[in-house]
C-alpha positions in Angstrom: 0.0 0.0 0.0 3.0 2.3 0.5 3.5 2.4 -3.3 -0.1 3.6 -4.0 0.8 7.4 -4.0 3.6 6.7 -6.4 1.3 4.7 -8.7 -1.4 7.4 -8.7 1.2 10.1 -9.4 2.6 8.1 -12.3 -0.9 7.5 -13.8 -1.7 11.2 -13.4 1.6 12.2 -15.2 0.8 9.9 -18.1 -2.7 11.3 -18.5 -1.4 14.8 -18.3 1.2 14.1 -21.0 -1.3 12.4 -23.4 -4.4 14.5 -22.9 -3.3 17.7 -24.5 -2.5 15.8 -27.7 -5.9 14.2 -27.7 -7.9 17.3 -26.9 -6.0 20.0 -28.7 -7.6 21.5 -31.8 -5.4 22.0 -34.9 -4.0 25.5 -34.9 -4.3 27.8 -37.9 -1.3 27.8 -40.2 0.5 31.1 -40.6 0.0 30.7 -44.4 -3.7 29.8 -44.3 -6.7 32.0 -44.4 -10.1 30.7 -43.2 -13.6 31.8 -44.1 -17.0 30.8 -42.9 -20.0 29.7 -44.9 -20.8 33.4 -45.6 -17.4 34.1 -47.1 -16.3 36.2 -44.1 -12.7 35.8 -42.9 -12.3 34.3 -39.5 -9.0 32.7 -38.3 -10.7 31.3 -35.1 -13.1 29.0 -36.8 -13.1 25.3 -35.7 -12.1 22.8 -38.3 -15.6 21.6 -39.0 -16.9 25.1 -39.8 -14.1 26.6 -41.9 -13.1 26.8 -45.5 -9.5 27.3 -46.4 -8.8 29.8 -49.2 -6.9 28.0 -52.0 -7.0 30.7 -54.8 -7.8 34.4 -55.2 -8.2 36.3 -58.5 -8.5 40.1 -58.8 -10.6 41.8 -61.4 -12.3 45.2 -62.1 -15.8 45.8 -63.4 -17.7 49.1 -63.6 -14.7 50.9 -62.0 -14.7 48.8 -58.9 -12.0 46.3 -57.8 -13.2 42.9 -56.7 -11.8 39.6 -55.5 -13.0 36.2 -56.7 -11.8 33.6 -54.2 -12.6 30.0 -53.4 -12.5 28.3 -50.0 -12.1 24.6 -49.8 -13.8 22.4 -47.2 -12.0 19.4 -45.6 -13.8 17.0 -48.0 -12.5 19.0 -51.1 -15.8 20.8 -51.9 -15.4 24.5 -52.7 -17.3 27.7 -51.8 -16.9 30.5 -54.3 -17.0 34.0 -53.0 -17.0 37.7 -54.1 -15.8 40.7 -52.2 -14.2 44.0 -52.5 -10.4 44.0 -51.7 -9.4 42.7 -48.2 -12.6 40.7 -47.8 -14.7 43.9 -47.7 -18.4 43.2 -48.1 -18.0 39.5 -48.8 -20.8 37.4 -50.2 -21.4 33.9 -51.6 -21.3 33.9 -55.4 -24.7 33.5 -56.9 -23.9 30.5 -59.1 -25.5 27.3 -57.9 -23.9 25.2 -60.7 -20.5 26.0 -59.3 -21.1 26.0 -55.5 -20.0 23.1 -53.3 -18.4 21.3 -56.3 -14.9 19.9 -56.7 -13.0 22.6 -58.6 -9.6 21.9 -60.1 -8.7 25.4 -61.3 -9.9 28.9 -61.9 -8.2 30.8 -64.7 -9.0 34.1 -66.4 -10.6 34.0 -69.8 -8.0 35.4 -72.3 -10.7 37.2 -74.3 -12.6 38.8 -71.4 -11.2 40.7 -68.4 -14.2 40.0 -66.3 -14.6 36.4 -67.1 -13.1 33.1 -65.8 -12.9 29.5 -66.9 -13.6 27.1 -64.1 -12.8 23.4 -64.3 -15.2 21.2 -62.2 -14.8 17.5 -61.5 -17.9 15.4 -61.3 -16.8 13.9 -58.0 -13.9 13.4 -55.6 -12.3 10.5 -57.5 -9.7 9.9 -60.1 -11.8 8.7 -63.0 -14.6 11.4 -62.8 -15.4 13.6 -65.8 -14.3 17.2 -65.9 -16.6 20.0 -67.1 -15.5 23.6 -67.9 -17.8 26.5 -67.1 -17.4 30.1 -68.2 -18.1 32.6 -65.4 -18.8 36.2 -66.6 -18.7 38.7 -63.7 -19.3 41.9 -65.6 -22.3 42.2 -63.2 -21.2 40.7 -59.9 -24.7 40.6 -58.6 -25.9 38.6 -61.6 -23.0 36.3 -62.7 -23.5 34.5 -65.9 -22.5 30.8 -66.0 -22.0 29.1 -69.3 -21.3 25.3 -69.7 -18.3 24.8 -72.0 -18.5 21.0 -72.3 -18.0 19.6 -75.8 -18.1 15.9 -75.0 -18.4 13.8 -71.8 -18.1 10.1 -72.4 -17.5 6.9 -70.4 -16.2 4.1 -72.6 -14.7 0.6 -72.4 -11.9 -1.1 -74.3 -13.0 -4.7 -74.7 -12.6 -7.8 -76.8 -14.2 -7.3 -80.2 -13.2 -3.6 -80.5 -11.1 -2.7 -83.5 -7.3 -3.3 -83.1 -4.0 -2.2 -84.6 -1.5 -4.5 -86.1 0.3 -4.9 -82.7 -3.0 -6.1 -81.2 -3.7 -2.9 -79.2 -7.5 -2.1 -79.0 -8.9 1.3 -79.8 -12.1 3.3 -79.8 -13.0 6.5 -81.7 -15.0 9.5 -80.5 -16.0 12.5 -82.6 -16.9 16.1 -81.8 -17.5 19.4 -83.6 -14.8 22.1 -83.4 -14.1 25.5 -84.8 -11.0 27.2 -86.1 -8.6 28.6 -83.4 -10.7 27.1 -80.6 -8.7 26.1 -77.6 -9.8 22.8 -76.0 -8.6 20.5 -73.3 -8.9 16.8 -73.5 -8.9 14.8 -70.2 -8.6 11.0 -70.4 -8.6 8.9 -67.2 -8.6 5.2 -66.6 -8.1 3.0 -63.5 -7.8 -0.1 -65.8 -5.2 0.4 -68.5 -2.4 2.5 -69.9 -3.2 4.5 -73.0 -2.3 6.9 -75.7 -4.5 9.6 -77.3 -4.6 10.7 -81.0 -6.4 13.8 -82.3 -7.4 13.7 -86.0 -8.5 16.9 -87.8 -11.3 17.1 -90.4 -8.6 16.9 -93.1 -7.5 13.5 -91.8 -4.2 14.8 -90.5 -3.0 14.0 -86.9 -2.7 17.2 -84.7 0.5 17.7 -82.9 0.0 18.3 -79.2 0.7 21.9 -78.5 0.7 21.4 -74.7 0.4 18.0 -73.0 0.6 17.0 -69.3 0.8 13.4 -68.5 0.4 12.5 -64.9 1.0 8.8 -65.7 0.1 6.4 -68.4 -3.5 6.2 -67.0 -4.3 9.9 -66.8 -3.7 12.4 -69.6 -4.5 16.0 -70.1 -3.9 17.7 -73.5 -4.6 21.3 -74.5 -4.6 22.1 -78.2 -5.8 24.8 -80.5 -7.9 23.5 -83.4 -6.8 24.4 -87.0 -10.2 24.5 -88.7 -14.0 24.1 -88.5 -15.4 20.6 -88.7 -15.6 17.1 -87.2 -12.7 15.9 -85.2 -11.9 12.4 -84.0 -10.3 11.3 -80.7 -8.7 7.9 -80.8 -8.3 6.2 -77.4 -5.8 3.4 -77.7 -4.4 0.8 -75.3 -0.6 0.6 -75.1 -0.6 -3.2 -75.8 -3.0 -6.1 -76.4 -3.7 -6.6 -72.7 -4.9 -3.0 -72.2 -8.6 -3.3 -71.6 -11.2 -1.7 -69.3 -13.2 1.4 -68.6 -12.2 5.0 -69.1 -13.6 8.6 -68.9 -13.1 11.1 -71.7 -13.9 14.8 -71.2 -13.4 17.5 -73.9 -14.0 21.1 -72.9 -13.6 24.5 -74.5 -11.2 26.9 -72.8 -13.0 30.1 -73.9 -16.4 31.6 -74.0 
């Protein structure tokens, strides 16, 4: 019984050492800015109530400077906001097609100083389709949202599909394009490695102007089309064993 005080003291010390780690809330990072569901900045928000700002774009319309910024929730969904500089008079952007979605990027439209191109994924997974939207903020109280999707397709490479001399299977998809139109092609598959070929209405293959390959199962190609007409996208497996499902998204990059 003489050892009891020592035992109690030891247990108390262990609990004291462990409890702060269990009970402490994550502290705000010096480089992070948090907003609430009404787009107001608040660095003291608990984790379950805050959105972390991941991008901010400045623009001017009707002589007034504005910020377009997006806050990302812990599940990846995004809240789009508008304010005057320094979070003055913030409000949730009135654009239901874009709110609480999974946004990959927000870039300025090269042809319109008050417009942006917003790439939205259809879910929080690798093989989900991507849809571009044009967002015109010439009137910030009445933003105009324009879908820029050209083609959204889920396909499958399977036995019985056409094949090349080396045995690789392929499938073709077609879409209408116009001269000097900038498009982005996203092809994703969990099942097989692939290559992508773009064929112009003339029958010539188009050289990729800009291509980013994350790996052989996920490709993103941005290209400017040379002419009006019907284009073909050829999805090809890398070898005779390349089979399975894929997601193909084609979007315009301009309003």
